[in-house]
C-alpha positions as a printed NumPy array, in Angstrom:
array([[ 87.081,  43.554, 138.544],
       [ 84.343,  40.985, 137.823],
       [ 83.474,  40.891, 141.517],
       [ 83.161,  44.654, 141.632],
       [ 80.775,  44.678, 138.653],
       [ 78.58 ,  42.007, 140.207],
       [ 78.483,  43.84 , 143.524],
       [ 77.487,  47.106, 141.88 ],
       [ 74.783,  45.378, 139.826],
       [ 73.285,  43.656, 142.865],
       [ 73.321,  46.889, 144.851],
       [ 71.632,  48.701, 141.999],
       [ 68.886,  46.081, 141.843],
       [ 68.238,  46.329, 145.574],
       [ 68.212,  50.126, 145.332],
       [ 65.847,  50.121, 142.365],
       [ 63.416,  47.782, 144.096],
       [ 63.491,  50.007, 147.167],
       [ 62.864,  53.091, 145.044],
       [ 59.973,  51.383, 143.258],
       [ 58.419,  50.47 , 146.584],
       [ 58.755,  54.046, 147.84 ],
       [ 57.945,  55.894, 144.637],
       [ 54.243,  56.277, 145.259],
       [ 53.401,  55.034, 141.75 ],
       [ 49.773,  54.394, 140.936],
       [ 48.272,  50.949, 141.376],
       [ 48.129,  50.561, 137.599],
       [ 51.83 ,  51.335, 137.317],
       [ 53.034,  49.045, 140.067],
       [ 50.884,  46.019, 139.268],
       [ 52.15 ,  45.885, 135.694],
       [ 55.673,  47.087, 136.45 ],
       [ 57.535,  43.907, 135.512],
       [ 56.315,  44.205, 131.925],
       [ 56.814,  40.465, 131.472],
       [ 53.358,  39.059, 132.158],
       [ 51.898,  37.281, 129.157],
       [ 49.255,  39.467, 127.562],
       [ 50.46 ,  42.692, 129.192],
       [ 49.675,  45.73 , 127.072],
       [ 51.77 ,  48.235, 129.015],
       [ 55.256,  49.167, 127.837],
       [ 57.982,  50.666, 130.004],
       [ 60.869,  52.758, 128.685],
       [ 63.768,  54.079, 130.743],
       [ 65.621,  57.377, 130.479],
       [ 67.932,  59.354, 132.748],
       [ 67.028,  62.981, 131.931],
       [ 63.765,  64.456, 133.261],
       [ 61.714,  66.573, 130.828],
       [ 61.337,  70.268, 131.635],
       [ 58.03 ,  70.987, 129.874],
       [ 55.849,  69.733, 127.014],
       [ 55.815,  72.791, 124.771],
       [ 56.447,  71.708, 121.204],
       [ 57.622,  75.24 , 120.375],
       [ 59.59 ,  76.042, 123.53 ],
       [ 61.336,  72.946, 124.828],
       [ 64.986,  73.629, 125.488],
       [ 65.977,  70.038, 126.246],
       [ 66.074,  66.769, 124.314],
       [ 64.054,  64.866, 126.916],
       [ 61.057,  67.176, 126.539],
       [ 61.057,  66.954, 122.749],
       [ 61.376,  63.185, 122.967],
       [ 58.361,  62.906, 125.281],
       [ 56.274,  65.279, 123.157],
       [ 56.563,  62.994, 120.137],
       [ 54.392,  60.378, 121.825],
       [ 51.59 ,  62.954, 122.081],
       [ 52.107,  65.189, 119.044],
       [ 52.971,  64.184, 115.495],
       [ 55.471,  65.873, 113.227],
       [ 54.678,  66.311, 109.543],
       [ 57.276,  63.698, 108.572],
       [ 59.558,  61.119, 110.181],
       [ 63.219,  60.89 , 109.183],
       [ 63.907,  57.15 , 109.216],
       [ 67.477,  57.408, 107.936],
       [ 69.925,  60.085, 106.764],
       [ 67.735,  62.392, 104.64 ],
       [ 65.096,  59.655, 104.24 ],
       [ 61.612,  60.969, 104.989],
       [ 58.273,  59.207, 105.29 ],
       [ 54.812,  60.769, 105.747],
       [ 53.243,  61.139, 109.169],
       [ 50.863,  64.028, 109.908],
       [ 51.523,  65.196, 106.345],
       [ 50.636,  63.026, 103.368],
       [ 53.086,  65.103, 101.325],
       [ 55.653,  67.858, 101.844],
       [ 56.754,  69.059,  98.417],
       [ 58.41 ,  71.831,  96.429],
       [ 59.048,  72.279,  92.718],
       [ 61.408,  75.259,  92.962],
       [ 63.063,  74.816,  96.394],
       [ 61.375,  78.018,  97.534],
       [ 57.613,  77.463,  97.666],
       [ 56.687,  74.464,  99.811],
       [ 53.278,  72.809, 100.042],
       [ 52.244,  70.621, 102.979],
       [ 49.149,  68.433, 102.587],
       [ 47.849,  67.06 , 105.891],
       [ 46.34 ,  63.636, 106.401],
       [ 42.591,  64.181, 106.016],
       [ 41.814,  61.706, 108.831],
       [ 44.031,  63.396, 111.426],
       [ 42.122,  64.496, 114.527],
       [ 42.886,  66.141, 117.825],
       [ 42.114,  64.01 , 120.857],
       [ 38.961,  66.058, 121.519],
       [ 37.579,  65.009, 118.124],
       [ 38.31 ,  68.252, 116.234],
       [ 40.073,  67.825, 112.858],
       [ 43.732,  68.756, 112.501],
       [ 43.805,  71.43 , 109.821],
       [ 46.064,  73.76 , 107.889],
       [ 44.82 ,  76.512, 110.209],
       [ 46.55 ,  74.713, 113.088],
       [ 49.798,  74.612, 111.121],
       [ 49.621,  78.3  , 110.179],
       [ 48.643,  79.19 , 113.753],
       [ 51.741,  77.377, 115.081],
       [ 54.052,  79.026, 112.539],
       [ 52.656,  82.446, 113.494],
       [ 53.05 ,  81.72 , 117.2  ],
       [ 56.721,  80.88 , 116.73 ],
       [ 57.235,  84.052, 114.707],
       [ 55.38 ,  86.311, 117.139],
       [ 57.914,  88.606, 118.884],
       [ 56.04 ,  88.184, 122.171],
       [ 56.178,  84.377, 122.164],
       [ 59.078,  82.621, 123.854],
       [ 60.354,  79.817, 121.624],
       [ 63.373,  77.595, 120.982],
       [ 62.471,  76.549, 117.41 ],
       [ 62.709,  79.889, 115.626],
       [ 65.499,  78.625, 113.385],
       [ 63.11 ,  76.061, 111.881],
       [ 61.124,  78.862, 110.231],
       [ 63.796,  81.571, 110.002],
       [ 64.11 ,  80.864, 106.262],
       [ 60.484,  81.981, 105.723],
       [ 60.099,  85.139, 103.682],
       [ 59.209,  88.023, 105.993],
       [ 61.079,  86.801, 109.1  ],
       [ 64.428,  87.807, 110.569],
       [ 67.31 ,  85.391, 111.188],
       [ 65.811,  84.306, 114.521],
       [ 62.472,  83.421, 112.929],
       [ 60.618,  86.461, 114.263],
       [ 58.301,  89.053, 112.73 ],
       [ 58.772,  92.767, 113.261],
       [ 57.302,  94.159, 116.47 ],
       [ 53.552,  94.601, 116.11 ],
       [ 53.147,  91.975, 113.378],
       [ 51.372,  88.679, 114.068],
       [ 50.937,  87.031, 110.653],
       [ 53.708,  85.665, 108.425],
       [ 53.009,  87.091, 104.934],
       [ 54.6  ,  84.113, 103.161],
       [ 52.34 ,  81.516, 104.842],
       [ 49.024,  80.739, 103.134],
       [ 46.21 ,  78.377, 104.036],
       [ 45.078,  76.921, 100.702],
       [ 42.31 ,  74.676, 102.019],
       [ 41.51 ,  72.698, 105.165],
       [ 44.33 ,  70.197, 104.565],
       [ 46.837,  72.355, 102.669],
       [ 49.243,  75.027, 103.882],
       [ 51.89 ,  76.761, 101.779],
       [ 54.944,  78.785, 102.717],
       [ 57.66 ,  80.56 , 100.776],
       [ 61.306,  80.982, 101.756],
       [ 63.393,  84.115, 101.198],
       [ 65.556,  82.338,  98.637],
       [ 65.754,  78.781,  97.3  ],
       [ 66.902,  76.428, 100.06 ],
       [ 67.99 ,  72.818, 100.419],
       [ 64.697,  70.857, 100.722],
       [ 66.34 ,  68.309, 103.007],
       [ 67.081,  71.044, 105.56 ],
       [ 63.434,  72.142, 105.608],
       [ 62.098,  68.584, 105.67 ],
       [ 64.324,  67.636, 108.579],
       [ 63.903,  70.743, 110.729],
       [ 60.364,  71.832, 109.975],
       [ 59.143,  68.482, 108.697],
       [ 60.477,  65.931, 111.185],
       [ 61.177,  68.081, 114.262],
       [ 58.31 ,  70.564, 114.579],
       [ 54.977,  69.485, 116.093],
       [ 51.99 ,  71.79 , 115.597],
       [ 49.562,  72.945, 118.274],
       [ 45.726,  73.068, 118.411],
       [ 44.524,  76.535, 117.424],
       [ 41.071,  76.092, 118.948],
       [ 42.607,  75.405, 122.374],
       [ 45.318,  78.064, 122.501],
       [ 44.218,  80.946, 120.255],
       [ 42.707,  83.002, 123.089],
       [ 45.838,  82.932, 125.249],
       [ 47.889,  86.132, 125.145],
       [ 51.139,  85.417, 123.263],
       [ 53.258,  86.84 , 126.085],
       [ 51.594,  84.447, 128.549],
       [ 51.786,  81.347, 126.379],
       [ 54.947,  79.823, 127.855],
       [ 53.409,  79.866, 131.351],
       [ 50.111,  78.266, 130.34 ],
       [ 49.233,  74.975, 132.128],
       [ 48.697,  73.324, 128.743],
       [ 52.455,  72.929, 128.401],
       [ 52.834,  70.954, 131.607],
       [ 49.575,  69.004, 131.22 ],
       [ 48.627,  68.912, 127.527],
       [ 44.925,  68.116, 127.338],
       [ 44.453,  68.066, 123.557],
       [ 46.98 ,  66.227, 121.374],
       [ 47.089,  64.451, 118.015],
       [ 49.572,  61.617, 118.514],
       [ 49.334,  57.906, 119.164],
       [ 49.221,  58.433, 122.929],
       [ 47.44 ,  60.831, 125.254],
       [ 49.012,  62.431, 128.309],
       [ 47.901,  61.072, 131.697],
       [ 50.364,  62.473, 134.218],
       [ 53.953,  63.456, 134.874],
       [ 55.161,  62.295, 138.253],
       [ 58.093,  64.693, 138.448],
       [ 61.46 ,  62.994, 138.075],
       [ 59.784,  59.545, 138.279],
       [ 57.758,  58.83 , 135.149],
       [ 55.522,  60.17 , 132.393],
       [ 52.382,  58.117, 131.898],
       [ 50.464,  57.84 , 128.614],
       [ 47.318,  56.066, 127.53 ],
       [ 46.693,  55.022, 123.94 ],
       [ 44.621,  57.24 , 121.649],
       [ 41.902,  54.891, 120.314],
       [ 41.008,  57.363, 117.556],
       [ 44.563,  57.813, 116.278],
       [ 44.36 ,  58.461, 112.548],
       [ 47.141,  55.995, 111.686],
       [ 45.488,  53.177, 113.648],
       [ 44.689,  52.366, 117.251],
       [ 47.942,  51.645, 119.168],
       [ 48.567,  48.002, 120.001],
       [ 49.594,  48.852, 123.551],
       [ 47.055,  50.274, 125.993],
       [ 49.461,  52.373, 128.005],
       [ 53.062,  53.456, 128.081],
       [ 55.348,  54.688, 130.85 ],
       [ 58.622,  56.536, 130.323],
       [ 60.405,  56.041, 133.63 ],
       [ 63.094,  58.468, 134.788],
       [ 65.932,  57.104, 136.89 ],
       [ 69.681,  57.11 , 137.505],
       [ 71.612,  55.032, 134.974],
       [ 72.467,  52.179, 137.405],
       [ 68.753,  51.742, 138.148],
       [ 68.063,  51.654, 134.413],
       [ 70.493,  48.739, 134.054],
       [ 68.97 ,  46.958, 137.05 ],
       [ 65.42 ,  47.324, 135.767],
       [ 66.391,  45.99 , 132.346],
       [ 67.699,  42.918, 134.127],
       [ 64.608,  42.441, 136.3  ],
       [ 62.229,  43.049, 133.397],
       [ 60.772,  46.267, 134.819],
       [ 61.873,  48.048, 131.635],
       [ 61.325,  46.97 , 128.057],
       [ 64.022,  49.216, 126.625],
       [ 66.139,  52.284, 127.204],
       [ 65.473,  55.304, 125.025],
       [ 67.67 ,  56.763, 122.295],
       [ 68.793,  60.359, 121.583],
       [ 71.425,  60.347, 124.324],
       [ 68.916,  60.579, 127.193],
       [ 68.731,  56.885, 128.044],
       [ 72.429,  56.165, 128.314],
       [ 73.53 ,  52.875, 129.808],
       [ 76.886,  53.437, 131.564],
       [ 79.732,  52.138, 129.426],
       [ 81.126,  50.097, 132.297],
       [ 77.868,  48.122, 132.251],
       [ 77.838,  47.296, 128.529],
       [ 79.37 ,  43.839, 128.968],
       [ 77.064,  43.127, 131.898],
       [ 73.94 ,  44.074, 129.941],
       [ 75.061,  42.057, 126.917],
       [ 75.005,  38.968, 129.139],
       [ 71.407,  39.47 , 130.284],
       [ 69.377,  36.527, 128.988],
       [ 66.182,  38.547, 128.708],
       [ 67.429,  41.347, 126.428],
       [ 69.048,  41.856, 123.059],
       [ 71.498,  44.711, 122.467],
       [ 72.773,  46.86 , 119.64 ],
       [ 74.974,  49.917, 119.18 ],
       [ 75.196,  52.609, 116.507],
       [ 77.046,  55.904, 115.917],
       [ 74.976,  59.012, 116.543],
       [ 74.698,  62.654, 115.564],
       [ 74.727,  63.528, 119.264],
       [ 77.827,  64.902, 120.955],
       [ 79.   ,  66.002, 124.388],
       [ 80.6  ,  69.413, 124.76 ],
       [ 82.402,  71.757, 127.07 ],
       [ 81.131,  75.299, 126.616],
       [ 83.304,  78.338, 127.326],
       [ 81.673,  81.467, 128.682],
       [ 83.357,  83.818, 126.217],
       [ 82.452,  86.873, 128.316],
       [ 84.637,  85.449, 131.086],
       [ 87.25 ,  83.54 , 129.094],
       [ 87.611,  86.2  , 126.432],
       [ 90.915,  85.181, 124.826],
       [ 90.591,  82.491, 122.141],
       [ 94.216,  81.528, 122.839],
       [ 93.23 ,  80.574, 126.4  ],
       [ 90.312,  78.53 , 125.128],
       [ 92.607,  76.768, 122.682],
       [ 95.043,  76.055, 125.5  ],
       [ 92.339,  74.484, 127.621],
       [ 91.408,  72.175, 124.737],
       [ 95.029,  71.137, 124.157],
       [ 95.134,  70.254, 127.859],
       [ 92.337,  67.684, 127.494],
       [ 93.134,  64.009, 127.044],
       [ 89.972,  63.243, 125.102],
       [ 91.253,  59.831, 124.01 ],
       [ 90.848,  58.818, 127.639],
       [ 87.152,  59.706, 127.463],
       [ 86.64 ,  57.23 , 124.627],
       [ 89.075,  54.507, 125.68 ],
       [ 88.5  ,  54.522, 129.442],
       [ 84.981,  55.85 , 129.964],
       [ 83.286,  54.628, 126.768],
       [ 85.213,  51.359, 126.394],
       [ 86.045,  52.386, 122.824],
       [ 82.402,  52.851, 121.83 ],
       [ 82.627,  56.446, 120.67 ],
       [ 84.671,  58.971, 118.737],
       [ 86.377,  62.322, 119.177],
       [ 85.152,  65.251, 117.1  ],
       [ 86.091,  68.898, 117.504],
       [ 82.923,  70.535, 116.224],
       [ 79.182,  69.829, 116.007],
       [ 79.351,  67.195, 113.261],
       [ 80.086,  63.524, 113.927],
       [ 81.213,  60.879, 111.43 ],
       [ 77.533,  60.229, 110.635],
       [ 77.274,  63.705, 109.084],
       [ 78.15 ,  64.177, 105.403],
       [ 79.124,  67.748, 106.322],
       [ 81.994,  66.868, 108.661],
       [ 85.23 ,  68.356, 107.311],
       [ 87.562,  65.41 , 107.788],
       [ 90.539,  67.385, 106.448],
       [ 90.42 ,  70.043, 109.166],
       [ 93.348,  69.794, 111.565],
       [ 92.081,  68.647, 114.95 ],
       [ 93.122,  69.51 , 118.478],
       [ 95.37 ,  66.884, 120.038],
       [ 96.358,  66.203, 123.622],
       [ 99.389,  68.462, 124.083],
       [ 99.827,  69.733, 127.674],
       [103.109,  71.475, 126.858],
       [101.462,  73.486, 124.091],
       [ 98.629,  74.273, 126.506],
       [101.103,  75.687, 129.047],
       [102.823,  77.714, 126.337],
       [ 99.588,  79.269, 125.071],
       [ 98.477,  80.096, 128.615],
       [101.741,  81.903, 129.293],
       [101.534,  83.772, 125.984],
       [ 97.993,  84.861, 126.87 ],
       [ 99.084,  86.082, 130.302],
       [ 96.804,  83.686, 132.147],
       [ 96.402,  84.32 , 135.876],
       [ 97.226,  80.936, 137.404],
       [ 95.691,  82.013, 140.716],
       [ 92.28 ,  82.21 , 139.055],
       [ 89.806,  79.357, 139.64 ],
       [ 87.454,  78.318, 136.847],
       [ 83.916,  77.204, 137.703],
       [ 83.076,  73.963, 135.859],
       [ 79.316,  73.3  , 135.927],
       [ 78.231,  69.695, 135.339],
       [ 74.736,  68.142, 134.909],
       [ 73.971,  65.031, 136.931],
       [ 72.4  ,  61.952, 135.359],
       [ 74.857,  60.984, 132.606],
       [ 77.548,  59.02 , 134.455],
       [ 80.133,  59.156, 131.672],
       [ 79.748,  62.926, 131.484],
       [ 80.116,  63.197, 135.249],
       [ 83.253,  61.038, 135.11 ],
       [ 84.629,  63.108, 132.234],
       [ 84.495,  66.131, 134.565],
       [ 86.99 ,  64.362, 136.837],
       [ 89.386,  63.843, 133.924],
       [ 88.927,  67.449, 132.768],
       [ 89.665,  68.741, 136.264],
       [ 92.848,  66.669, 136.514],
       [ 93.956,  67.578, 132.966],
       [ 93.576,  71.291, 133.649],
       [ 95.284,  70.958, 137.024],
       [ 98.236,  69.309, 135.226],
       [ 98.779,  72.498, 133.199],
       [ 98.375,  74.748, 136.232],
       [ 94.711,  75.743, 135.859],
       [ 92.566,  75.618, 138.988],
       [ 89.045,  74.25 , 138.618],
       [ 86.084,  73.964, 140.955],
       [ 83.298,  71.562, 139.953],
       [ 79.65 ,  72.107, 140.84 ],
       [ 76.826,  69.757, 139.835],
       [ 73.123,  70.426, 139.315],
       [ 70.051,  68.667, 137.972],
       [ 69.257,  69.335, 134.332],
       [ 66.533,  71.985, 134.74 ],
       [ 68.93 ,  73.989, 136.938],
       [ 71.702,  73.492, 134.401],
       [ 69.527,  75.083, 131.719],
       [ 68.887,  78.069, 133.982],
       [ 72.601,  78.414, 134.737],
       [ 73.429,  78.18 , 131.048],
       [ 70.931,  80.815, 129.973],
       [ 72.074,  83.138, 132.766],
       [ 75.761,  82.647, 131.909],
       [ 76.5  ,  81.51 , 135.457],
       [ 79.543,  79.4  , 134.62 ],
       [ 83.064,  79.551, 133.236],
       [ 82.973,  76.047, 131.759],
       [ 79.772,  74.075, 131.227],
       [ 79.305,  70.458, 130.161],
       [ 76.32 ,  69.934, 127.88 ],
       [ 75.192,  67.295, 125.397],
       [ 73.388,  68.047, 122.131],
       [ 71.525,  66.15 , 119.452],
       [ 70.496,  68.51 , 116.677],
       [ 69.839,  67.484, 113.093],
       [ 71.74 ,  65.644, 110.412],
       [ 71.447,  68.815, 108.365],
       [ 74.397,  71.09 , 109.224],
       [ 72.278,  74.167, 110.019],
       [ 73.204,  74.91 , 113.608],
       [ 72.489,  78.59 , 114.148],
       [ 70.702,  77.74 , 117.372],
       [ 74.101,  76.933, 118.918],
       [ 76.576,  79.252, 117.186],
       [ 74.695,  82.366, 116.102],
       [ 74.684,  85.473, 118.295],
       [ 70.938,  85.057, 118.882],
       [ 70.985,  81.25 , 119.134],
       [ 68.786,  79.825, 121.895],
       [ 71.564,  77.426, 122.971],
       [ 74.406,  79.93 , 122.601],
       [ 75.115,  79.908, 126.326],
       [ 78.734,  80.701, 125.39 ],
       [ 77.707,  84.252, 124.391],
       [ 79.668,  83.646, 121.188],
       [ 79.622,  86.61 , 118.826],
       [ 81.448,  86.438, 115.505],
       [ 79.83 ,  88.474, 112.671],
       [ 81.578,  86.39 , 110.   ],
       [ 80.209,  83.191, 111.535],
       [ 76.7  ,  84.68 , 111.659],
       [ 77.003,  85.776, 108.027],
       [ 78.022,  82.295, 106.887],
       [ 75.311,  80.636, 108.976],
       [ 72.706,  82.717, 107.157],
       [ 74.369,  81.943, 103.843],
       [ 74.336,  78.222, 104.643],
       [ 70.635,  78.367, 105.475],
       [ 69.745,  79.997, 102.177],
       [ 71.963,  77.93 ,  99.866],
       [ 70.061,  75.256,  97.932],
       [ 73.082,  73.542,  96.33 ],
       [ 74.452,  70.784,  98.66 ],
       [ 77.961,  71.118,  97.202],
       [ 78.08 ,  74.862,  97.864],
       [ 76.598,  74.306, 101.316],
       [ 79.429,  71.892, 102.078],
       [ 81.946,  74.623, 101.229],
       [ 80.165,  77.104, 103.496],
       [ 80.116,  74.728, 106.451],
       [ 83.76 ,  73.793, 105.901],
       [ 84.591,  77.476, 106.238],
       [ 82.465,  77.694, 109.38 ],
       [ 84.198,  74.711, 110.956],
       [ 87.551,  76.401, 110.396],
       [ 86.297,  79.577, 112.118],
       [ 84.901,  77.654, 115.081],
       [ 88.132,  75.668, 115.365],
       [ 90.036,  78.944, 115.725],
       [ 87.592,  80.728, 118.044],
       [ 86.718,  77.646, 120.151],
       [ 83.612,  78.99 , 121.897],
       [ 82.743,  75.344, 122.532],
       [ 84.587,  72.055, 122.111],
       [ 83.093,  68.644, 121.473],
       [ 84.533,  66.237, 124.014],
       [ 83.265,  63.036, 122.402],
       [ 80.335,  61.445, 120.607],
       [ 79.324,  58.24 , 122.345],
       [ 77.57 ,  55.551, 120.399],
       [ 74.024,  54.742, 121.404],
       [ 73.961,  51.415, 123.206],
       [ 70.458,  49.976, 123.201],
       [ 68.968,  47.143, 125.205],
       [ 65.559,  45.738, 124.235],
       [ 63.594,  43.142, 126.169],
       [ 62.881,  39.948, 124.275],
       [ 59.275,  40.529, 125.343],
       [ 59.115,  43.353, 122.771],
       [ 57.608,  42.162, 119.507],
       [ 57.829,  45.485, 117.67 ],
       [ 59.647,  48.68 , 118.616],
       [ 63.223,  49.532, 119.54 ],
       [ 65.52 ,  52.491, 120.219],
       [ 66.744,  54.098, 116.989],
       [ 68.899,  57.077, 116.133],
       [ 66.575,  57.859, 113.227],
       [ 62.822,  57.331, 113.361],
       [ 62.445,  56.222, 116.978],
       [ 58.789,  57.354, 117.012],
       [ 57.946,  56.063, 113.562],
       [ 55.012,  53.602, 113.671],
       [ 54.736,  53.772, 117.467],
       [ 51.12 ,  52.725, 117.051],
       [ 52.497,  49.289, 116.105],
       [ 54.694,  48.89 , 119.189],
       [ 53.68 ,  45.644, 120.846],
       [ 54.698,  42.927, 123.279],
       [ 54.842,  39.18 , 122.82 ],
       [ 51.491,  37.629, 123.708],
       [ 49.762,  41.005, 123.957],
       [ 47.722,  40.832, 120.774]])
């Protein structure tokens, strides 16, 4: 076994060097690519998922949102469970849990020198709410008074009545009812990044999603400025010398996109300074022990709020009893023990052990192939039918889990055909409902509000799940300010989802991070990865 690991590692290194030589990277990129030269001020991060676009209000994937945070600042950063620190906003306060006041940092500027103002914040809120604007973050503002449950205004309206610009640095909004401030601070405060009004205000709302700005953002307000995206190879940034929180200590930054084995190889050779967090820079579990032995890196692991799922297309697999049967057929312990080397956990729903809202008393699905067969027979399942299992490439553990799923389902008499696609294609397939079963990973928020996945109108509800009681409770959970009462609501929701099974969590794998010893400040984190990125630095690069 040790020989096999060494052979794979050596092959990966040779392959990565060959890819680097053939990648067509710029002279700047290649000359500094080892990241180890004393005095180097270029940092290299590695991830496996390519970003789809750079729209802070319409990114449907984690990789895009992750990349955007180098260029655009959120109001706050969440540095720990429900722990918030100022970023673009000096303060984000409420006295009654219904009227919220955001005061922006008076020194914040766009990269073209224009000040960041409350008008930009209100403009962004109104864009999201505009019925003609395509967006994936509607749930962040759906609690605003005057908006529907998807965060939209009525047709013909363009201004949210509950949003007020008080002065150049102050914007105020009011929610329909009192809400949990931590929900608003996490979703709207630490996730949403506002856009420059003076750059985008003349673009027709219906055309906004197709505007070149969202593939090549020219005006930003973060610590780094966009240089280029070499598709599926790297995103290049240069530091913003006028950044309001201080000039970054690194001159440039590259987020390199590569298969996981190449990521491991480039950590070993020093071509990467770290892998990224949020589930998009996964080091294969079979390489954990190998990476831990690298002399040039330090490692750490931590539980996450991210989870991997198998979605059911409920318009094709309409019987909940069949969906339950397919879950009972899955040996999910094997995912954790064999594929993750024990570094993960099994959860049935969208909340991991990190979440205070996980209902630990809810009875969980177990591996029970005989019960699966029984339920399939009771449901009148056609055993001649073949299910289409759609799998994204890039995450090796997820790809390997598809093999186990296929065998598990075959063991109970269910035929499965696996097809794989790159992630952008996967998103298209998901939105179009072109699957029976679909593997997909998610990292939402610590707050339990998850309408975007489970509500009828949710932007990630590829399952086409439609349960009026679930939708009712999701709205109730959004508008409940008392954490104890919210816990009761989400316990009830977890019981409903456990019965309906529109989606099942396969596992939550811990984040395994590797950081070069050349890094003086900065590391992958579950919470607050982008906090103080202006201080990221390398040894000897002062």
